[in-house]
C-alpha positions, 0 to 999 in steps of 0.5 A, spaced: 404 273 439 408 278 444 411 274 450 411 278 457 412 275 464 406 279 466 401 274 464 396 274 458 392 280 459 399 284 459 401 280 453 394 282 449 396 290 451 403 289 448 400 286 442 395 292 441 400 297 443 405 294 438 399 294 432 398 301 434 405 303 433 406 299 426 400 300 423 399 308 424 399 312 417 399 319 415 392 321 413 391 327 409 384 326 407 378 327 412 370 325 412 368 331 415 365 329 421 368 333 427 372 330 432 368 329 439 370 332 445 371 326 449 376 324 443 379 331 444 381 330 451 384 323 450 388 326 444 391 332 449 392 327 454 397 323 450 400 330 448 402 332 455 404 325 456 410 326 452 417 325 454 421 332 455 428 334 456 429 335 463 421 334 464 421 342 462 415 341 457 417 346 453 411 346 449 404 349 448 399 347 444 393 350 441 387 346 438 383 349 433 376 346 431 372 353 428 371 353 421 373 360 420 380 359 423 381 352 420 380 356 413 385 361 415 390 356 417 389 352 411 390 358 407 397 360 409 399 352 410 400 349 403 402 343 407 395 342 409 392 339 403 385 338 404 380 341 410 381 338 416 376 338 422 381 339 427 388 342 427 393 342 433 398 347 433 405 344 436 409 350 439 416 351 442 415 355 448 422 359 449 421 360 456 422 353 458 427 351 454 433 347 457 439 351 458 435 358 457 432 360 451 437 358 446 435 350 446 432 350 440 434 343 438 432 340 444 425 344 444 423 342 437 425 334 439 420 335 445 415 338 441 416 332 436 415 327 441 409 330 443 406 330 436 408 323 435 404 321 441 398 325 439 399 322 432 399 315 435 393 316 440 389 319 434 390 312 430 389 308 437 382 312 437 380 311 430 382 318 427 388 320 423 393 325 422 398 329 418 403 333 421 406 339 417 411 345 417 409 348 411 406 354 413 407 361 414 409 363 421 406 370 421 400 369 419 399 363 423 401 366 429 396 372 428 390 367 428 392 363 434 394 369 438 401 367 440 405 371 444 413 372 441 416 366 446 411 361 443 414 359 436 409 355 432 413 348 429 408 344 427 401 344 425 397 337 425 391 336 422 387 330 425 380 327 423 376 321 421 380 318 415 376 319 408 378 312 406 382 306 408 389 307 410 394 303 406 400 301 408 406 305 407 413 303 403 418 302 408 425 301 407 428 294 409 430 293 416 437 290 414 438 297 410 437 301 416 438 297 422 445 294 424 447 290 431 453 293 435 456 297 429 454 300 423 455 295 417 454 300 412 
């Protein structure tokens, strides 16, 4: 049970949020059902709610649901194992980078945080997803009509899981978390 000072409703919301955070898993196989418009709207709202360096929001996203474009993306993306009903291309917008166009690391971090929001929202909505950086950039840029200042970083597949989601193995907390100083 989660304990907060805000009362039972806040405790229930906190418990639900923590359950979403701790049970999200990578989903690579989808059952073929499309992602409905209302779900896509929630997913894109989650993307835009992510934190970003200096609130520059140095990102851009392309949602793809057309079968032809999905097939083309998959043909040049070995990281996309099974056909998805939705791909979200997460891009770094160099024109909005903190400190100018050279702030690649911060831009990648901001895009990664937005993608994590996307994955958590998908899980909360009963969907699953998998980010991949394994794709050929030039064809993806061409298929999505990306201008030069948008650099595709991740292609995120989203859809209804084809099978129940198994718990993924995790390293023991004592192996990766230390208090005050690293205990190595």
